[in-house]
Structure formats: structure tokens, C-alpha cells
C-alpha angles and dihedrals in degrees: 000000000000134000118201127192135155092223120070091204091061091050091049091050092049092048090050094048092048094044090243097284119216117254097030117125111212112207124189106197144117103261095223094055096039121110109204113230091210142353129272131205097231135036115198121183128168100149113034113055093055090062092054101090099163120083093227092053090050090050089051089050092056092046089052091047090054093047093047104045116075119238109291090011125150134242135198117190128179124189137165110279122242089267094043129107120305092216139025127195087001091300126114116252135195117233119211139199119222089252091054090052092050091050092046095051091046123187102034141127102240112211101173137022107181139171119206133170114225118204111213121220087258090057099255117140115227118187115218133190116212130198124189132175147103129288114243097197133029135214113226 
């Protein structure tokens, strides 16, 4: 298992909350400039894709997803829904419909399209769209 974040403080917080479990690789990198050293069986993202507002960054994200997930591997992606916030942590975000997520991921067997409302610790409701499935094709 690996956890990747651009901010060392977020990694430190996660390690602390999880009691620094054995077997977890902690990676401090910018996702779009990261070259994965190997492949994993699952890709889980609930806090990156929404911050990629430019089409070319989103295309790079999907190319990385396909290089990083092993053949037949799974993905789970959560983004702000079309009626969700327009910014998060004072940064602009891109909201997505389930159809937009399916089109972005491309050749995949979609198992779940789900909408959930997350209540923040400050009591604000944030609608999310989730997409989960398996990639049909891989990029070498």
C-alpha cells in the first residue's frame, strides 16, 4: 500500500492517525510529476482530481492512473458533484457529473456511480460523485 500527497504535513497527520502501519509506503510528491516505481492493484482518490481544473492536467491524471494500476486493477474516484463547492481550501475546484467521470476515465468497466453528501466538521454539506470500477485496457 502507498499513500501519496504533495504536502508532508498531510502525510505526517495520516501516519499519526493510523499509528504508522507497517507495509505502507509514504510518498511526498506532486502527483502529476510523479513517476510510479511499480504498479498497484487499486487507485483511490477523493482529494486530487477535483483540484485539477485544466483539461491537460486531467488528461495527465488519467494517463498516470493507467500507468499505475496493474492490468485488471480497480479504481475509486470521488469528486465534488456538479452542485458542489466551487473552491476548497481557498483553491478553485472542478466539479464533475458521473457521465464526465466515465468519459474521463475512458475504457473501464464501471461498477458503481454514486452520489453522497459529506458533512464537513464545520457542518457544511458537500455533494460528491463517486465512480468505481476496473480498467479494461492499460497504458504501458
